N, C-alpha and C positions, 0 to 999 in steps of 0.2 A: 147913288141916290140914298138918302137917309131913310132907315127903317126903324120901327120900334125896337128891334133886336139890337141894332147898332146903337140906338140911344141908351138902352139899358147897359150896354157894355161900356160906352163912354162915361156914363154916370158912376158905374162901378169903378172905373179907373180914377175918376175924379175924387170919389170917396177914399180910395186907398191912398191917394196922394195927400189928402187932408190928414189921414190917420198918421202917415209917416212923419208929416211935418210936426204933428202934436206928440209924437212918441207914445202912441197909444198902446197900452198893454194888450196882449192877445189871449187873455185867459179865457174869454168866451168864444173865440174863434181861432181856427188854425192859422199859424204863421205862413204866409204864402211867399214872401220875398225877404231879402236881407234889409230892406228899407225900415222894417220895424225893430231891427236889432240896434244895439247901442252904437252910436256913431263914434268912431275912432278919433274924429276930429274935435270932439267936445272934451278937450283936456281938463277944462275947469270943473266940468260936471263929474267926470270920472274921478278926478282927484277928491272932490267933496264926497263923492259917493263911496270911495275906498276909505276916506277918513271916518265916515259914518259906520261903515261895517267894522272897521278896526276898533273904534271906540265901543260898539256894541259887543264885540267878541271879547275885549277886555273885561267889561262889566260882567258878562255872562260867565267867563272864566273865573273871576273873582268870587262871584256869588256861589259857584259850584265847589270851589276849593276851600272856601272859609270853614274852618272848624270841621274838616271833613271826618275826622276820627272821633269827634266829641261824643256821639251816641254809639253804644255798643251794636254789635251785628245782631239783627233779628233772627229768629230761627231759620228762616229761608236763606238768608244771607250766609249764616253760618254753615249751612249744609253745603253750599257752592264753594265757599272758601275753604272748607275742610277737604272737599274733593280736589280743589287746585293744590292745596298743601301736600296731599297724598301723592299727587301726579309728579310734583318736582322731586319727591323722595324716592321715585321709582316705583311706587305702589299703583295698583290699578284701583281708581275710585269707583264707587257704584255708578251704575249707568244713569246719566243725567238727561232730562229733556232739553237741556240748554248747554250742550258741549262747547258752544262757542264762548260762552260766559266763563265756563271752566278754564278753557285755554288761556283766555285773556287775563284772568286772575293769576294763573300759574306763571305767565310771562312777567307780570308785575312782581310776584313773589320772587321769581328767579334773579331778577335784576336788582330789586330794592329791599328785600327782606319781607317778612310776614307780620303784618299787624292789621287793625281795623281800617286805618286810612289807606294803607297800600292796597287792601282788598278791594276798596271802592274806586281806586284810581283809574282803572280802565273805563268804566262807565262814565266817570267824570270827564275824562278826555274825549270819549265818543260824544257826550252830551254837549260839550263845549265846541267840538268841531262841527256839530250839527247846526250851530247857530250861524255859521257861515255859509251853509248850502243854499239859502235863497239867492245868494249871488249869481248862481247858475241858472236861476229861473227869471232873470231880469226881462228876457225877451217875452215872457208869458205874463208875468205879474206887473211889469213896468218897473222903472227905477225906484220910484217911491214905494210901491207895493212890495218890492223885495226887501227894502230897508225895513219897512214896518213889520213884514213877516219875520224878519231876523230879530227885531227888538221884541215882538211878541214871543218869540221861542226863548230869548235870553232871560225874560223875567217870568215866564210861565211857571206857576205853582206846580203843575203836574211835571213838566219837563225838568225843572230844577230839582224837585224831590227825587224823581227816578234817576237822575244823573248822579245822585249822592247815594244811590242804593245798588248793591251788587245783585242784579237780576237781569233777565233777557229783556226786560220791557224797553229800556232806552236803546239797547242794541237794535230791536225790532223797529223802533221809530226811525232811528237814523238810517237804517237799511232801507225802510220804506220811502223816505224821502230821496235817498240816493238812487234807488230803483226808478223812481218817477222821473228824476232828472235824466238818467240814462235813456229811459223810453222816449222821453220828449226830444232829447238831443239827437236820437237816432232818427226819429220821425222827421225832424227839421233837416238834418244835414246828411243822413244816410251814410254815415261813416261807420265802418265796421267795428271800430274800437269802442263805440258806446254799446253795440250789441254784446260784445265780449266782456265789457265791464259789467253790464247787467246780468250776464250769466253768472259772473262771479259772486255778485250780490245775492242772486237767488240761492247759490250753494251755501253762502252764509245764513241766509234766511232759513233755510231748512234745518239749521243747527242752532237757531236763536231761541227756540221755544214756540209755545202756542201763539202768542201774538204775531210772530212773523207769518205763520200759516194763515192767519186770518187775513192779513193783507193780501197774500198771494190769492186766496180765495176771491177776495172782493174784485181784484183786478181781472181775474179769470172770467168772473160772471159778468162784469161791466162790458168787456170786449165781446163776450158771447152774445149778450143782449143786443149790442150794436149789429152783429152779424145777423142775428135773428130778425131784426127790424129792418133789414135790407139796406143798411147804410154801408154798402160796399165801396162807395166812392169816397168815403171820408179819408182823412189823412192817415189814420191808423191802419186801415185796410190796405191803403197803397203801400205803406211801410212794411206791412206783413207780406205782401206779395213780393215786394222787392228782396226781402230777406230770404224768403224761400228759394228764389231764383239764384241768389248768390250762394252757391254750394260751399264755397271755401269759408266764408264767413259762418254759415251754418254748422260746418264741420268743427271749426275752431270754438265756436260757442258751446257745442255739445261736450267737447273735450274739457273745457274750462269748468263747465257746470258740474259734469260727473267726477272729474278729478278733485275739484275743490270740495265737493260734498264728502267724498270718501276721506280725504285727509283730515278734514275738521271733525266729521263724525267719529273717526276711529283715534282721534288724538295723534295724528300723524302715524297711523297704522299700529298704534299701541294696544287698542282694545277694539277688535272687530265687532263686538256686540253693538257698537254704536251705529251699524248699518241698519238696525231694525227700525230707524227713525222714531225714536222715542217721543220726539216733539209731536208727531201726529197722534200717538196714543195719548198724550197729555191734552191735546187739543180736543180730542173726542171726549175724554174723561170729564171735562168741565161742563159738559152738557148731560152726563149720565149720573153725576153724583146726586146725593139727596140734597135738596135745596137747603141752603144755609140760613134761611130765615129773612133774608133781605128781600125787599120788594122788587118787583120787575122794574121799577123806574129808579132804582138805586143810583145807577150812573147818570140819569137825568138830575138827580139831586146834586151830584158831585159837579156836573157841568154848570148848573146855575149857581151853586154855592161856592166853588172853587175858580171856575173859569168863566164868569159872566162877560168878560171883555171879548174873547174870541167867540164865545157862544152867540152873543147878541149881534156883534158885527158879521160874523160868520152867517148867521141866519138872515140878516139883512142882505148880505151878498147873494145868498141862495134865491131869496125873493126877487132881487133885482134881475138876476140872470134868467130865472124862470119867466119873468115879464118879458124880456127880450125874446125868448124862444117862442112865447105865445102870441107874439105880434103877427098878424096875417102877413105882413110885408117883410118879415124877418126871414133871411136865408141862412142864419147862422146855424152851424152844427153844435152840438153840446160842448165839443172840445175839452179842454182842461177843467173848465168850470163844471161841466156835466160830470166828470169823472169825481171831482172833489164833492160835489153834492151827493152823488150816489155813495161815495165812500163814507161821508159822515153818517148818512142814514143807516148804512149797513153796519157801521160800528155800534151805533146805538141798539140796533136789532140783535147783534150778536151779544152785547152785554145783557140785554133784556131776557134772552132765552137761556143764558148760561146759569146753570144751578150753583156754581161756584163763583160768586161775584167778588172782585177785588179791584183795587184802584188802578192797577196796571192795564186793565181792559179799557179804561177811559182814553188811553192814547189813540186808539183806533178812530175816535171821533174827534178829539182835540187837535191832531195834527192836520186833517183836511180843513177843519174849521179855521185854524190858524192861517193857512194859505189863502182861504176864502176872504178872510177879514183883511189880509194884506193887499189882496187883489182889488177889494173894494175901495180901500183908502187910496190905491194907486189909480183907480178909475176917476176919482173926483178931481175936478179942476179947481184947486184951491186959490187961484189967482183971481177968480171972479168974485164979485160981491155976493152972489148967490151960488150955491154949489151946482154944477151942471156935470153931465156925463161926457167924459172925453171921447167916447166912442161914437156918440150920436149928436153931441152938441145940445141935446135937450135938457131941460130942467129934470133934476133927479127925483124930486119928491113934491108932494101936494095932497091931493084928496086921498089917494091910496096910502100914502105914508102916514097921514093923520089918522086913518082907520087902524093902521098897524099900531100906532102909538096908543090909540084907545084900547086895543086888544091887549096890550102888554100888562097893565095892572090887573086886568080880568083874568088873564092866564096865571099870573103869580098868585092871585087869591085862590083860584080854583086849584092850583097845584098844592098850595099850602093846606087848603080845606081838605082835599082828598087824602093828603098825607096825614092829617090829624084824625080824619073820620075813619080810615082804615085801621087805625090803632085803636079807636074807641069801640068799634064794632057795633054791637046792638045797643050800647048805651047812648049812641048818638041819636038825636031827635030827626024826625022826618023832614022838618023845614030846613035843617042844616044840609041835608043831602039835596034837597030841592034847589037852595041857594047856590051850591057848589056846581050842580048840573047846569043850572041856568047861566051862571058865569062862564062856564066852559062852552056852552052852546053859542052865547052871544059872542065870545072871543073868537071861536071858530068861524062864525059868520063874518065877522070884520076881517079876519084873515083873508078868507076867500074873496071878499068884496075888494080888498086891497089889490088882488091879483088883476082885476078887472079894470079899475080906475087908474089912469096914468096920473102923473103929478106935474107941478109947475114950479115950486120953489120951496126951499127951506133955508133957514139961516145957517151960514157957515159957523157962526159963533156956537150955535146950539150943538153942532156935531163935535166942534173942538172941545167944549166943555164935557160932553159925555165921554169922548175919547180920553180926556186927561183923567176924569174922575175914575173910570173903569181901569185905566192903567195904574193909577195910585192903589186901587183896591186889589189889583194883582200883585203889586209889589207887597202890600201888607199881607196878603195870603201866602205869598212865598216865605215871608219871614216867619209866619205862624206855623206853616206846614213843615218848614226845613230847619229852623233855628230855635224855635220857642220852647226850649227844654228837651231834655233826653227822654222824658216819658211821652212826650207828643211829637215823635219823630216822623213827621210828615205823612204823606199820603200812603206810603208803604205800610204804616202802622194803622190807618183808619179802618181797613177791612179785616185786619188780623192782629197778630201779637207783635209787641215791641219788647225790647230787652232792658231791664232795669240796670242802671249804673251801679246799684247796690250788689248785683251778681258779680260784676267785675271786681268790686272792692272785697268781696267774700273770696274770690280766687287769689287776690293779692294777699289777703290774710292768711290763706293756706300757705302761700309761698313764703311768708315771713316766719310762720311756725316752722316750716321745713328748714329754712335757713338757720333758724335759732337752734334747732335739734340736729344740725349737720346732716340732714337727710337729703337735701338737694331735691332733685326731680324724682327721687325713688320713694317718696312718702306714700303710703298706702291710702287710697281714696275709694269710697264707694258712693255711687250716684244711683238713686232711684230711676228706673228706666223711663218713666214719664217726663223726667227733667233732662233727658239725654241731650236735647238741642235747646239752647245754644251752648250748654256747659261743655260739651265735648270739644268745641272749638277752643274754648278758653284753657282746657286741660290737655291741649294736644301734645304738649312737650313732657308731660309727666309719664312716667314708665310704668306705674302700677295703678291703674284706673280700672274699676270693675263696675259695670252697670248691672245691677242685681236688685232683686226684691228683698233680699235678706243679707245684711252686711255680715262679713265675717268677724268673729271675735278678735279684737285688737286692731281693728281698722282705725287709722289715726285722723282721718277726716271724712265726714259723711254729709253729703247733700241730700236733703229729704224734704218732703212735703211737710205741712204743719203737723200731721200725725207722726208720733214718735216712731222710729224704726223698730221692727220686731227684734226680740231678743238681745237687746242692747242696754247695758247698765248705764243709764243716763247720768248717774252721779260720778261717772269717770269722765265726763265730757263738759266742755263749756259750750253752752247754746247761744247761738246768735241769729237774730231774726234777719231775714233778707228778702227780696222779692225777685222771682224769676222774670217778671215783666208785667205787662197789662194787656188787656185785650179790649178791642173796641166793642162797646155795648150797642147791638143792633136795635134794641128797643128805644134807646134814647137817640139813635142816630138819625133823627128826621132832619129835614131841611132847616127848620127853625134852630134846632139845637146846633146843627153844623154851623150856621151863621153866628150863633152866639159864641161858639167856641173859636171861630176864626177872628171875630171882631174883638171879643173881650176875654177869651180864655176862662170864662166863668160857667162852664158846663162840665163839672167833675163827674157827674153821673154818666157821661158818655164813655168812660173808661172804667173797667173793673180790674183791681189789681190781683196778681197771682202770687201769693206769698209762699215762702219756703223757709227752711231752717238749715243752718250750717252747724254741725257738731264737730268740735275739735278736742281730741283727747288731751286730758290734763297731763 
């Protein structure tokens, strides 16, 4: 006899069959069967899919390799490169919070020599390989969603810039995505190899610097919340119980985790001080430092200024999945989408509370937003005249979506207004504050209302136009941040210092003088201690370099600030003007100025030069 319970079971089976036929991505719900995985019989689709991934990888690799050594190493890069150079020479470098980066650069130097381009080769390789990783998330993102996520990663200004920078940020991003893949694959397949691989990635995480620890903390808090909220029957809890019961896998995982951490942290047992986990100290220190003057919404400025494509589509995806969870009839668990939404929000909060703000912290938000944006594109059924949801067959947008569209310009206005008003302080008029608060209030009301009202339809053409326009803006921003001149060298330079090409030219001039006087690398050089980095990297092969506040008499080359060096007869030297680099001006670094710099490059006030002098003995 048929019962209501049997009816619900049969309806659920029919729904799953429809999902399997439509190849619905499972980003918002757990994968329950192999039916949602890519069918091996679809040879044509797989061939086209692999061709798309291959083309995207080639584009991403070309962008990251182009003119890789064109800009000099900034002070942070110079510190890491110098540590790697000392390591291959058998010296013990200073303890670094990013030993993984030092080891990777040392391997590059060992095999290919030491220069600026080779120093950045390891992060470039990691960033390029990262473009292919969404292939392993096709079951969750869908085929189209995985391809789009890969495309977003390939042209992202943030990921391109940090793939061309010797720092731990791109290592942390790639390890984050790899760890997420291992976690989901273990949940789906219960194969021990994914748990062991994940343990190896965690060992590398702990040695990649502060950004890696942020990701581990986000994952730990998310699963702790799931447990606290009583979601013990979800896929993650079931996988955890199975892992604890498999003692052999747990033992092997612990061995890989501990062994991998010790080997990388100590430089293969070369320096036991690395076991003190300096990355943890660096992660804590970013909250204890004196505030650097940047506002709490600094990373929001970068998100909307540098990455509007993944920010807007990622936020739209977050709203879409929240709507699904809020439906009374919905039985969906947060799944991957819940983790990505939580991850994005946590990344913004970590950046807001950090006293020492820099562009690399942006990755903690951009990566999950990129996956959400790809998932949303994969959810849409592009074959319909109007866009519909592949998971439910319902129309995607309507009243609620028009409310969101109405809120968008109000939010942009409020954001720009508050950015301007906080800089004016008491000079601003009361009505300016009133208008900004009113716009923010109306926008927040429209956003909340959009979560209540469902939708019916939206033009596919409008979504395509928006996607293409924002993709074009991302490509332009990538060019501006990574290639538009050595003094504007990418996001790594926005929050800190860049190195001037004139500094490298000054070192080359010293080399020419030493050659002309038959001194070789033994020429005596004095450097003012405040200029130590990045000059120390470019003077690494010289034998007589002294970092002192008072040059010795007869010193043949002196690098000094604008003020003359003490007790030096300037008439005995040729003086040459140079620049150590430039520093981002926080007072001019508002969102409007950032957009002007990205679009037209006509905001010179956003950078302040750091002049210096080179004195060469006659």
